[in-house]
N, C-alpha and C positions, 0 to 999 in steps of 0.2 A: 097797158096800152102801149102800142107801136110807137117807135121814135120816129118823129118828122123827117120825112125824106127831103123836104126844102133845107135842111141844113148841110146836106152833102156839098162841099165846095166852099164851107164857109171857113174863114180863119180868123184867128184869134190876134191880138197884137203881141209883139215879141216881148217875152219875159226881160226883166232886167239882168245886167250879166251877171253870171256866175265865174268866180275867179277859181280855177282850178289850184290846188295847192299840192305839193309834195307830199305833206303828210297825209291828205285825203287818198292820194294815189297809192301811198303806201298801205294804208291800214285798208282800203279795197282789196288789194292785191293779198294781202295777209287773211283776209276774210274768206275770200274766193279760193286760198292756197295755191296761189300761182306764184311760182318763187324766181320768175325771169326776173333777172336783175335789171333788165332796162325799165321796169318799175320802181325800182329803189335806188338806184346806183347812176346817177348822172354821168358819170364816166363811162360806163358800160352805155348807158344809151348813146353818149356822144361818139362811142366808136361804131354804134350801128347809123350814124348819120342824124340824129335827132339833137336838137340843141339843149334839151334836159328831158328829165324822166318823162316817159310816157304813160297813159293809163291803159290798164285792160280794156279790150275791146267792149266789155258790157258796163264799164263804168258810168258812161254817159247816160244810163237809165235812169238813172238818179237824178237827172235834171229833165229829161224828156218826159217822163212819169209826172215830175211836180208840174211842167208846162203843160201836159194834158189835163191837169186839174181845172184848168180854164175851161174846157170844155164840160169835163164832168160836172162843175158845180154851176153852169150855165142853166139858169132856172128857166129858160125859154125851150130847152132841149126837153127837160123833164125827165131825165137818166134818173133811177132810182138806185143811189148805188150801193145801197146794203143787198142788192141783188146781184152785183157785178162779180165776174172771176176773170181774171188776165188769162186771155185765150191765147196769145201767141206776140212774140216781138221778134225783129230783127233790124240788123243795121246795114248800111251802105255807107263806107267810109270813103272820103277824100284823101284825108291824111289823119295819122292819131292825135288823141287828145293829149295836148302837152301840158307839162307844169308850165304856170304863168298863163295859160288861155283864160281870156275873160269870154264866156259863150253865152250867147243869147238863142232862145227858141222861140220859134213861130209854129203854132200849132194849127192843123188843118184838117176838117174831116174828109176823110178821102170816102168813106162808104156806109152805108147804114143798110143793114139786112134783117129780114125777119126769118126766122127758120124754127120749126116746131114750137111757136111761140115766145123763142128767145129772139132777143135784140141784140146784133152785133154790130160794133160800132168799130170801124177802122180810124185810127188817129196818126197822121203823120208828123212827124217833127223836124224842121229842118234848123241843123245847128250851124250857127257862124260864129266866127271869133270877132274881136272889136274891131277887126280891119274890113270887114264883111265877107271873107272868106268862108266859103263853104267846108264844113269840116266834116259832118257825118248827116244823112237822114234816117231817122230813126221811125218803125211801123210799129203801133201797139194796137193789138186785138184786144178789144174788152167786150165779153158775153153779160149781157143783162137777162138772167135766167127768169122764166115764165114765173109768175106766181102760182103756188100748188093750190092746185082744187082742194075745197074742203068736201 
């Protein structure tokens, strides 16, 4: 069953603040194999003009995808998550994510399309810090595969 087009434009409440920790940044950088010292060494980050270590660009995916869970789990939308694959991801930064940031995400359904029986759902996550400053916008594309015919 195709997803309801009337959900396009629906915005979900901001998430509780997520506090970005130095150790989480270090663990993430190590996990992706990025040895940029700005991710692990506060002095190296300060030499680049940052107040503390910064996170790799894809770090924010963890909190924006969790926030997209509000959309995914919305029973009115009717998305069958067992059929979903991750289609695409992109980010537009105003500034890097920094250790000590307290970030909240507001998710909005930007588009719903049907293509060859598959539903394609575009979710925009607006990430702001505790002062309300915009940090990054993340776009997540999910593809709900069509049921296999018997």
